[in-house]
N, C-alpha and C positions, 0 to 999 in steps of 0.2 A: 430685363429678365422676364420671360413669358409667364403669364398667370397660370396657376393650376386650374383644373376644371371646377374644383370646389369654390375657389375665389371668384371665378367668372360667374358661377351660379349665384353667389351672394350679391355680386355687383348688379346682375340682371334683376334680381328680386327687388333690390333697393330702388332701381330706376322705375320699375313698374309700380311699386308701392307709391312713389311720389306722384306719378301721373294719376293714379286712382284717387289719391287724396285731393288733388286739384279738381277733378271732374265731379267727385262726390259732393264736394262743398258747394258747387254751383247748382245742385239739384235739390237743395233743401226746400225751396219755395216753388218748385216746378209742379205741373199737373201730375195726378196720381200715376199715370203710366210711366212718366219720367222719374217720379219718386221711386217707383218699383225698381227701375233701372239703377237708381242711386243706391237703393238697399242692396241690390245684387253686387254693386261695385264695392260697397263697404264690406259685404260678406267675403267677396273675393280678396279684398284688402287683408282681412283677418287670416284667410288661408295662406296668402302669400307671406304674411308676417311669420306665421307658424313654420312654413317651409324654409324661410330664410334662417330662422333660429336653428332648425334641424341641420341645415347646410353648414351653419357656423360651428355647430357642435361636432359635425363630422370632420370639418377642417381642423378643429382643435385636436381631435383624437388622432387624425392623420399626422399632425405636427408632433404630438407626443410620441407616437409610434416611430416617427422618423428620428426623433432624438434618441430613442432606445436603440434603434438600428445603428445610428452613428456611433453611439457609445460602445456597442458590441463590436463594431468594425474597428474602432480605435483600440479596444482591448486585444482583438485578434492581431492587429498590426504590432502591438507591443510585444505579444508573445512570439510572433514571427521574428521580430527584431532580436529578441532574447535567444530564440532557438536558431541562431544564424549558423552558417556553415562552420564557423569556428567552434560554436557550442557543440555541434554534432561531432566534430573531430575530437573535441575534448572528451565527449561521452564515449566515443569509440576507443580512445586511448585508455581511459579509465577501466572500461570493461575488459580490455585485453591485458591490463596490468593488474587485474584482480581488485580494482578499487570499488567495483560495484558489489554491494553486499548481497548475500543470499541468506535470508533469515531462516531458511529451512535446511541449512547445512547440518550434517550429522557428524558427531565425533567418532573417532575410532574407539573400539571397545573389545575387550576380552574378558573372560571369566575364570576365576580360580575356584574349583570345587573343593572347598576346605571343610565342609560341614560346619557345625557350630564350634568345633575345635579340630585342628588338623591331627590326623592320625597316620602314623607310618607303620603300624602293626609291629612295633618293636624293632624296626630296622633302621633306627637312627633318625636323623633330621631330614627335612625337605629343604633343599637349597634352590633358589630361583634367581634369575637375572630378569629384571623388569626395566623397560626403557620406553622412551617416547622421543619427541622431536628435540628435546633439550638435553638428553643424556641417558645413561644406563646406570642402574644401581644393583648391587647384589644383596640378597636377603637369605637368612637361614632361620628356619622355624622348627623348634623341637616338637616332637610328638606331644600332643595335648595343648599346644598353643591355641588360645581362644581366637575366634574370628575377629573380635573387637581389637585384640592386640595386633593381629596381622594388619588390619586396616590402619591403625595408628602408626605402625612402623612404616608402611608404604607412604602414607601421607606426610610423614616427616621429611620426605625427599621429593615432594611434588614439584617444587620450583626447579630442582636439579634435573628432573625427568620430563616434566610436562605431562604427568599422569596423576590422576586422582583416583582413590579407591573408596568404595562404599559397599554396603550390603545390598545385594540385588533386590529390587522391589518385586521382581517376577519370581525369584527363587531365593528364599532367605538362607539357603545353605551354600550359596556361591557369592564370592566377592567380585564385584564389577570393577574392572580397570578401564578407565576412560581418559581419552586425551583431553587436556584442559582447553583446547581450541577445537573448532569444527572445520570440516571441509576435507577435500581429497588429498590435501598436502599434509594432513596430520596422520600420525601412526601410533600404535601401541604394540610392543613386542614383549613376549615372555618366553624364557627358556628355562626348563626344569633340569637342574644339574644332578639332583639326587632325589630319591624317594621311590618306593616300589611301584606305584601306579601313577600314570599321568594325571595331572589335576588341571591342565589348561584346556579351556573350552572356548569355542567360537560363539556360543549362545548361552542364554541364561538357563534354559530348560532342555534337558536331554542332550543329544549330540554325542560325538565321539571325543575322548580325551586325547591330548597331544603332549609331547615333551617339548615341542617348540612351535610357536605360532605367532603370526604377525597380522594385524588388521589395520586397514586404512579407513579414514573417514569418507564421507560422501558429500558431494556438492548438491545442494538443492537447486530447484529451478529458480532462476532470477525472477523476482517480483511475484512469486507464489507466496503471498502473505499468509494464507491460511494453511499452507503445507498440504494441499490436497492433490498435488501433482499436476495442476493446470492453472494457467493465468487467465482469469475471466472477470466477469462483472463484479463478483464478490471481492476480488482483490482490488479492483478499481475503486469501489465504494470505500474500502478500508483505507486506501491511500488518500482519497479526498477528505475523509473524516479526520485524517491526521495532518492535513495541509498546514504548513507554517512551521515555526521553530519547534524542535523537540524540547521537552521540558528539561530543566536543569535543577539539581544534578540529574543527568540523563538516565531515565529508566530505559528499558528495552524499547527501541523506536524502529520497528521492522520496516516501516514504509520509507525510512530514510535510506534508500538503496545505494546512494553514493557516499554515505557516511560523512556528510558535510555539516551535520547538526540541524538540518531542517528538511522538511518534505516540500519539494518544489518542482519546477518545470523539468529538471533533469530526471527526477524520479518518475514523473509521469511519462516522459519519453521512453525511459527504460522499460516501464511496464508495458506500454503499447508495442514496443519492439519485440517483446517476448510473449505477446498475446497468443493464447491457444494451448 
């Protein structure tokens, strides 16, 4: 195996150092001019010894760097082996089957403008049909029924409908109807069967009332972990901070894009595939 330039340099210094040591020793009892030459040889010997030490240090550092490079190359080989064609095919299939999570998916939502208590102006009750992905239920609320009672009645059938009700945080005089799951496959529908004025709205504040309305959820951008509408370095840093198994019992783990219980290479590849 050929020597590196650093090793050749060290070997050369060693040979010169040996020759100088031999010749310097023979001049200890020589006349002054020759003794001066001997002093110069000893001085040169010290310089060469110093240079040899520097060369050895450079060689050690080069060896250490080479070890680091080899270690990095082995890690890249390992990742490349993991991210084989089979892995990419699996990733593609999961993405097309909806297996890749989108943490910024939005649920479907509608609003009932009930006020703090529903009012029909003396014209009887207000009847509604409310439904979601799991089914439809009918409700009838007499004039004067408080918002809290309306919310409790609807939430008594959450499992049967896939819809949950709550007082809107944006407008405390409207009831928010929201799908229990998020994404474009989720829906909330409401039909008002009786009552003098339409109370179904598409938004929390203002807007036009309807007697019948349906809303669908929205799919977020895959790997947009901070929900700002773009996949960039902020999302990459968030994914790297979450690297490894998700905690159990699992809290929200948005960087686990393939929902396998851990943040790993498939999640990183998914993020990179959706960059921008």
